[in-house]
C-alpha positions as CSV (number, residue, x, y, z in Angstrom):
1,X,8.5,44.7,26.7
2,X,8.4,43.4,30.2
3,X,10.3,40.1,30.6
4,X,8.3,37.1,31.9
5,X,9.6,35.5,35.2
6,X,11.8,32.5,34.2
7,X,9.9,30.2,36.6
8,X,6.7,31.1,34.8
9,X,8.4,30.3,31.4
10,X,9.6,27.0,32.8
11,X,6.1,26.0,34.0
12,X,4.6,26.9,30.6
13,X,7.2,24.8,28.7
14,X,6.5,21.9,31.0
15,X,2.8,22.2,30.5
16,X,3.2,22.3,26.7
17,X,5.4,19.2,26.8
18,X,2.8,17.3,28.8
19,X,0.1,18.2,26.4
20,X,2.2,17.1,23.4
21,X,3.0,13.8,25.1
22,X,-0.7,13.2,25.8
23,X,-1.6,14.0,22.2
24,X,1.0,11.5,21.0
25,X,-0.4,8.7,23.2
26,X,2.7,8.6,25.4
27,X,1.0,9.4,28.7
28,X,0.5,7.0,31.5
29,X,-1.5,4.0,30.4
30,X,-2.5,0.6,31.7
31,X,-0.2,-2.3,31.6
32,X,-0.7,-4.8,28.7
33,X,-3.1,-7.6,29.5
34,X,-1.1,-10.2,27.6
35,X,2.0,-10.5,25.5
36,X,0.4,-12.9,23.0
37,X,-2.5,-12.1,20.7
38,X,-5.5,-14.4,20.3
39,X,-5.7,-16.4,17.0
40,X,-7.6,-15.1,14.0
41,X,-8.0,-17.9,11.5
42,X,-8.9,-15.9,8.5
43,X,-9.4,-12.5,6.9
44,X,-12.2,-12.1,4.5
45,X,-14.6,-14.6,3.2
46,X,-14.5,-17.4,0.7
47,X,-16.7,-19.7,-1.3
48,X,-14.6,-22.7,-0.3
49,X,-13.4,-24.0,3.0
50,X,-9.7,-24.6,3.6
51,X,-8.5,-27.4,5.8
52,X,-6.8,-25.1,8.3
53,X,-6.1,-21.5,8.7
54,X,-6.5,-19.6,5.5
55,X,-9.5,-19.4,3.2
56,X,-9.1,-19.1,-0.5
57,X,-11.4,-17.9,-3.3
58,X,-12.3,-20.6,-5.7
59,X,-14.4,-21.1,-8.9
60,X,-16.7,-23.8,-10.0
61,X,-15.0,-24.4,-13.3
62,X,-11.4,-24.6,-14.4
63,X,-10.6,-22.9,-17.7
64,X,-11.4,-19.2,-17.9
65,X,-12.2,-18.7,-14.2
66,X,-9.2,-20.3,-12.5
67,X,-8.8,-20.5,-8.7
68,X,-7.1,-17.5,-7.0
69,X,-4.4,-17.5,-4.4
70,X,-5.7,-14.2,-3.1
71,X,-7.1,-13.5,0.3
72,X,-9.3,-10.3,0.0
73,X,-7.1,-7.6,1.5
74,X,-8.1,-4.4,-0.2
75,X,-10.5,-3.4,2.6
76,X,-8.0,-4.1,5.3
77,X,-6.5,-1.1,7.1
78,X,-3.6,-0.9,9.5
79,X,-5.0,1.5,12.1
80,X,-7.8,0.8,14.5
81,X,-9.4,2.8,17.4
82,X,-7.3,2.3,20.5
83,X,-9.7,1.4,23.3
84,X,-8.2,-1.0,25.8
85,X,-4.7,-1.9,24.7
86,X,-3.2,-5.4,24.9
87,X,0.3,-4.6,23.8
88,X,1.7,-1.2,24.9
89,X,4.5,0.4,23.0
90,X,7.1,2.3,25.0
91,X,7.1,6.1,25.0
92,X,9.3,8.1,22.6
93,X,10.4,7.6,19.1
94,X,13.0,4.9,19.8
95,X,12.4,1.8,17.7
96,X,12.5,-1.3,19.9
97,X,14.1,-4.6,19.0
98,X,12.2,-7.2,17.2
99,X,9.9,-9.4,19.3
100,X,10.7,-13.0,19.9
101,X,8.5,-15.2,17.7
102,X,8.0,-18.8,18.7
103,X,10.4,-20.4,21.1
104,X,13.9,-19.1,21.6
105,X,14.9,-22.7,22.1
106,X,13.5,-23.9,18.8
107,X,15.6,-26.6,17.1
108,X,15.0,-27.8,13.5
109,X,13.8,-31.4,13.4
110,X,12.2,-31.3,16.9
111,X,8.6,-30.8,15.9
112,X,7.9,-31.9,12.3
113,X,8.1,-35.7,11.8
114,X,6.3,-35.9,8.5
115,X,7.7,-36.6,5.0
116,X,9.2,-34.1,2.6
117,X,8.3,-33.4,-1.0
118,X,10.7,-34.4,-3.7
119,X,11.4,-31.0,-5.2
120,X,14.7,-29.6,-4.0
121,X,17.7,-30.5,-1.9
122,X,19.6,-28.3,0.3
123,X,22.0,-26.2,-1.7
124,X,20.0,-26.3,-5.0
125,X,19.8,-23.0,-6.9
126,X,16.1,-23.8,-7.7
127,X,13.8,-22.1,-5.3
128,X,10.8,-23.3,-3.4
129,X,8.4,-20.9,-1.9
130,X,5.1,-20.9,0.0
131,X,2.2,-18.5,0.4
132,X,1.4,-17.6,4.1
133,X,-1.9,-15.7,4.3
134,X,-2.7,-15.7,8.1
135,X,-0.4,-13.2,9.6
136,X,-1.7,-13.8,13.1
137,X,-0.3,-17.3,12.8
138,X,3.2,-16.0,13.6
139,X,2.1,-15.0,17.1
140,X,-0.7,-17.5,17.9
141,X,-1.4,-21.1,16.8
142,X,-3.9,-21.6,14.0
143,X,-6.0,-24.6,14.7
144,X,-3.4,-25.9,17.1
145,X,-0.5,-25.4,14.6
146,X,2.2,-23.1,16.0
147,X,4.7,-20.9,14.0
148,X,7.5,-23.2,15.1
149,X,5.6,-26.3,13.8
150,X,5.2,-24.7,10.4
151,X,8.8,-23.4,10.3
152,X,10.1,-26.9,11.1
153,X,8.1,-28.3,8.2
154,X,9.4,-25.6,5.8
155,X,13.0,-26.3,6.9
156,X,12.5,-30.1,6.4
157,X,11.2,-29.4,2.9
158,X,14.1,-27.1,2.0
159,X,11.8,-24.1,1.4
160,X,13.8,-21.0,0.4
161,X,11.2,-18.2,0.6
162,X,7.9,-17.3,2.2
163,X,5.3,-14.9,0.7
164,X,3.9,-13.4,3.9
165,X,0.7,-11.4,3.7
166,X,1.4,-8.3,5.8
167,X,-1.9,-6.5,5.0
168,X,-2.7,-6.8,8.8
169,X,0.7,-5.6,10.0
170,X,0.5,-2.4,12.1
171,X,3.6,-0.2,11.4
172,X,5.4,0.8,14.6
173,X,4.7,4.5,14.2
174,X,1.0,3.9,13.9
175,X,1.1,1.5,16.9
176,X,2.7,4.3,19.0
177,X,0.3,6.9,17.8
178,X,-2.8,4.9,18.8
179,X,-1.3,3.8,22.1
180,X,-0.8,0.1,21.2
181,X,-2.9,-2.6,19.7
182,X,-6.5,-2.5,20.8
183,X,-8.5,-5.6,21.7
184,X,-10.4,-5.2,18.4
185,X,-7.1,-5.1,16.6
186,X,-6.0,-8.4,18.1
187,X,-9.4,-10.0,17.6
188,X,-9.3,-9.1,13.9
189,X,-5.8,-10.6,13.4
190,X,-3.8,-7.4,13.4
191,X,-0.1,-8.0,14.3
192,X,2.6,-5.6,15.5
193,X,5.4,-4.8,13.2
194,X,7.8,-6.0,15.9
195,X,6.5,-9.5,15.6
196,X,6.9,-9.5,11.8
197,X,10.5,-8.3,12.2
198,X,11.0,-11.2,14.7
199,X,9.5,-13.7,12.3
200,X,11.6,-12.5,9.3
201,X,14.8,-12.6,11.5
202,X,14.0,-16.2,12.6
203,X,13.4,-17.3,9.0
204,X,16.6,-15.8,7.8
205,X,18.5,-17.6,10.5
206,X,17.4,-20.9,8.8
207,X,18.0,-19.7,5.2
208,X,14.5,-18.7,4.4
209,X,13.9,-15.2,3.0
210,X,10.6,-13.4,3.3
211,X,8.6,-11.3,0.8
212,X,5.9,-8.8,1.7
213,X,2.7,-10.2,0.2
214,X,-0.6,-8.5,-0.5
215,X,-3.3,-8.9,-3.0
216,X,-6.9,-8.4,-4.2
217,X,-9.6,-10.4,-6.0
218,X,-13.0,-9.6,-7.3
219,X,-14.1,-6.0,-7.6
220,X,-11.5,-4.9,-5.1
221,X,-8.9,-5.4,-7.9
222,X,-10.1,-2.1,-9.4
223,X,-8.8,-0.2,-6.4
224,X,-5.3,-1.4,-7.6
225,X,-5.4,-1.3,-11.3
226,X,-7.9,1.5,-12.3
227,X,-5.7,4.5,-13.4
228,X,-8.4,6.9,-12.0
229,X,-7.5,5.7,-8.5
230,X,-3.9,6.9,-9.2
231,X,-2.5,3.7,-7.8
232,X,-3.3,4.7,-4.3
233,X,-3.5,1.1,-3.0
234,X,-0.1,0.3,-4.5
235,X,1.6,3.4,-3.3
236,X,0.2,3.0,0.3
237,X,1.4,-0.5,0.5
238,X,4.9,0.4,-0.9
239,X,5.2,3.3,1.6
240,X,4.2,0.9,4.4
241,X,7.0,-1.5,3.4
242,X,9.5,1.4,3.0
243,X,8.8,2.4,6.6
244,X,9.2,-1.1,7.7
245,X,12.5,-1.5,5.9
246,X,13.9,1.7,7.4
247,X,13.1,0.5,11.0
248,X,14.2,-3.1,10.4
249,X,17.7,-4.6,10.9
250,X,19.4,-6.1,7.9
251,X,18.3,-9.6,8.8
252,X,14.7,-8.4,9.4
253,X,14.0,-6.9,6.0
254,X,11.9,-8.2,3.1
255,X,13.7,-9.1,-0.1
256,X,10.6,-8.3,-2.3
257,X,7.1,-7.1,-2.6
258,X,4.9,-9.9,-3.9
259,X,1.7,-8.8,-5.5
260,X,-1.3,-11.1,-6.0
261,X,-3.8,-8.8,-7.7
262,X,-6.0,-10.9,-10.0
263,X,-8.2,-9.2,-12.6
264,X,-9.4,-12.6,-13.9
265,X,-11.4,-13.1,-10.7
266,X,-13.8,-10.3,-11.6
267,X,-16.3,-12.6,-13.3
268,X,-18.3,-11.1,-16.1
269,X,-16.5,-7.8,-15.7
270,X,-13.4,-9.5,-16.7
271,X,-15.1,-11.5,-19.5
272,X,-16.5,-8.2,-21.0
273,X,-13.4,-6.1,-20.4
274,X,-10.4,-8.5,-20.7
275,X,-8.3,-6.3,-23.0
276,X,-8.9,-3.1,-20.9
277,X,-8.2,-4.8,-17.6
278,X,-5.1,-6.5,-18.9
279,X,-3.8,-3.2,-20.0
280,X,-4.6,-1.6,-16.7
281,X,-2.8,-4.5,-14.9
282,X,0.2,-4.0,-17.2
283,X,0.3,-0.2,-16.4
284,X,0.1,-0.9,-12.7
285,X,2.9,-3.4,-12.9
286,X,5.1,-0.8,-14.6
287,X,4.3,1.6,-11.8
288,X,5.0,-1.1,-9.2
289,X,8.4,-1.8,-10.6
290,X,9.3,1.9,-10.4
291,X,8.2,2.1,-6.8
292,X,9.9,-1.1,-5.8
293,X,13.2,0.0,-7.4
294,X,12.9,3.3,-5.4
295,X,12.9,1.4,-2.1
296,X,15.4,-1.3,-3.1
297,X,13.2,-4.4,-3.2
298,X,12.4,-6.9,-5.9
299,X,9.0,-7.1,-7.6
300,X,7.2,-10.4,-7.8
301,X,3.7,-11.0,-9.2
302,X,1.2,-13.9,-9.4
303,X,-0.8,-14.5,-12.6
304,X,-3.2,-17.2,-13.8
305,X,-2.1,-19.7,-16.4
306,X,-4.6,-18.8,-19.2
307,X,-3.1,-15.8,-20.9
308,X,-2.7,-16.3,-24.7
309,X,-0.8,-14.9,-27.6
310,X,-3.8,-12.7,-28.2
311,X,-3.4,-10.8,-24.8
312,X,-1.6,-7.8,-26.1
313,X,-0.8,-4.6,-24.2
314,X,1.1,-1.3,-24.9
315,X,4.4,-1.2,-23.1
316,X,6.1,2.0,-21.8
317,X,7.8,2.6,-25.1
318,X,4.5,2.5,-26.9
319,X,5.1,-0.9,-28.6
320,X,2.5,-3.6,-28.7
321,X,3.7,-6.6,-26.8
322,X,2.3,-9.7,-25.2
323,X,1.3,-9.3,-21.6
324,X,3.7,-12.0,-20.6
325,X,6.5,-10.2,-22.4
326,X,5.8,-7.1,-20.3
327,X,5.3,-9.0,-17.1
328,X,8.6,-10.9,-17.4
329,X,10.4,-7.7,-18.3
330,X,9.0,-5.7,-15.3
331,X,9.0,-8.4,-12.6
332,X,12.0,-10.1,-11.1
333,X,9.8,-13.2,-10.5
334,X,6.5,-14.3,-12.0
335,X,4.4,-16.8,-10.1
336,X,2.1,-18.9,-12.4
337,X,-1.0,-20.5,-10.8
338,X,-0.2,-23.7,-12.7
339,X,-2.7,-25.6,-10.6
340,X,-3.1,-29.3,-11.6
341,X,-2.8,-32.6,-9.8
342,X,0.1,-34.0,-11.9
343,X,3.6,-32.7,-12.3
344,X,3.4,-32.8,-16.1
345,X,0.1,-30.9,-16.0
346,X,1.7,-28.2,-13.8
347,X,4.7,-28.0,-16.1
348,X,2.6,-27.4,-19.2
349,X,0.6,-24.7,-17.5
350,X,3.6,-22.9,-16.1
351,X,5.8,-23.0,-19.2
352,X,3.8,-23.4,-22.4
353,X,3.7,-19.7,-23.2
354,X,5.5,-18.2,-20.2
355,X,8.9,-19.9,-20.4
356,X,10.1,-18.3,-23.7
357,X,9.3,-14.8,-22.4
358,X,10.9,-15.5,-19.1
359,X,14.1,-16.9,-20.7
360,X,14.3,-13.9,-23.1
361,X,13.9,-11.3,-20.3
362,X,15.8,-13.1,-17.5
363,X,12.8,-13.4,-15.2
364,X,12.5,-16.1,-12.6
365,X,9.5,-18.4,-13.3
366,X,7.6,-20.0,-10.4
367,X,5.3,-23.0,-10.9
368,X,2.5,-22.9,-8.3
369,X,1.1,-26.0,-6.6
370,X,-2.4,-26.1,-5.0
371,X,-3.2,-28.0,-1.9
372,X,-6.5,-26.6,-0.6
373,X,-9.9,-28.2,-0.8
374,X,-11.4,-26.8,-4.0
375,X,-13.2,-27.7,-7.2
376,X,-12.6,-28.9,-9.8
377,X,-10.8,-31.7,-8.0
378,X,-8.1,-32.1,-10.6
379,X,-6.5,-28.7,-9.9
380,X,-5.4,-29.5,-6.3
381,X,-3.6,-32.2,-4.5
382,X,-6.0,-32.0,-1.6
383,X,-7.9,-35.1,-2.8
384,X,-4.8,-36.9,-4.0
385,X,-3.0,-37.3,-0.7
386,X,0.6,-36.5,0.3
387,X,2.1,-39.5,-1.4
388,X,1.0,-38.3,-4.8
389,X,2.0,-34.7,-4.0
390,X,5.5,-35.9,-3.1
391,X,5.8,-38.0,-6.2
392,X,4.5,-35.4,-8.7
393,X,6.6,-32.6,-7.3
394,X,9.6,-34.8,-8.2
395,X,8.2,-35.1,-11.7
396,X,7.7,-31.3,-11.9
397,X,11.2,-30.7,-10.8
398,X,12.6,-33.1,-13.4
399,X,10.7,-31.4,-16.2
400,X,11.8,-27.9,-15.0
401,X,15.4,-29.1,-15.0
402,X,15.0,-30.4,-18.5
403,X,14.3,-26.9,-19.9
404,X,17.9,-25.9,-19.3
405,X,16.8,-22.5,-17.9
406,X,18.4,-21.7,-14.6
407,X,15.9,-19.3,-13.1
408,X,13.0,-21.6,-12.2
409,X,11.3,-22.5,-9.0
410,X,8.2,-23.9,-7.3
411,X,5.8,-22.7,-4.7
412,X,3.0,-24.3,-2.6
413,X,-0.3,-22.7,-1.9
414,X,-0.7,-22.4,1.0
415,X,1.2,-23.1,4.2
416,X,-1.6,-24.3,6.5
417,X,-3.3,-26.6,3.9
418,X,0.1,-28.0,2.9
419,X,0.9,-28.7,6.6
420,X,-2.4,-30.5,7.1
421,X,-1.9,-32.6,3.9
422,X,1.6,-33.6,5.0
423,X,0.7,-34.5,8.5
424,X,-2.8,-36.0,7.9
């Protein structure tokens, strides 16, 4: 066979390389228009209006249709058409450093001058968490409240962990593939993985760890728990977090996956299929624990406070057990939506049936506190004011201490409504 001229071979190879680079989105592109995204105050809709930032699904009555902490996230995707880009990733497969979040000169105590709740002191083993639903708030202010203003309040209140909704985080490999974040991405609240890494790094610097939160409410719950869906939503999210963990430095990684998938928000479907959906949730949690173990993160899950002794499921061994027995066996931490506007009321809802199972299975139990504008009014501190919130959180802490169980904590829903309450 006749040998091809080496100069021709070289030109062919160069042409192939240029074609490959263009296909990967690594060709010449415009410079980014801005290094900061515009604020997006919410994802999804709600029947109630939060004070700032996030919106939250609520119900008109208390028992049987409790409020949900979930922001609808099941329809959120992490890729968008790349039209005009506003943040341009560098070419090649090299993973860049985390982006700076907030001011590099931030100093605790410099921004937040409000009071602190009486729940934990620095050095306590008892944990205090907070739900953070608006991911774009880590790069742009939400209703004038910056990420550093929020972080300063969390430090002042000795918060130990954040449950950060990363449904709108674009993984770095997808950002590269689509040539950066598009204007539509930024407008819809999408955030580059680099900024999430920078946020987690900054939180860890001040002793606050971060879990990767996602959730579903209403009919979107079926995408998570229906076995016919083969746990696609769960697996996709875990794979997304696995990729993040692989690219992140040790101080940029999530400690847990925090799921807020709530079958009880499905209305009459839940009322008519409670036993079936409870079993489906249990099976999904077993699968979630297996997948979390595989990538080296803890599993945390939020549930309502109205499960009873009659809510039985079949566990992996084939035994009939209470749903709380299975949940406290499979989950490292169980968040209870123990929403009430007194510490004693919260304590009863968080521990009445849950504590014996948590103690038996060594699961951390988290008593949730609501601060959003919602009805009925006795399940939130929104109408009570910050002074009552501060006082009753001290009552809740004393009651939790009185159990003698060492794996207990509290959590505030959610970060922006809490900030508004404390600074109002």
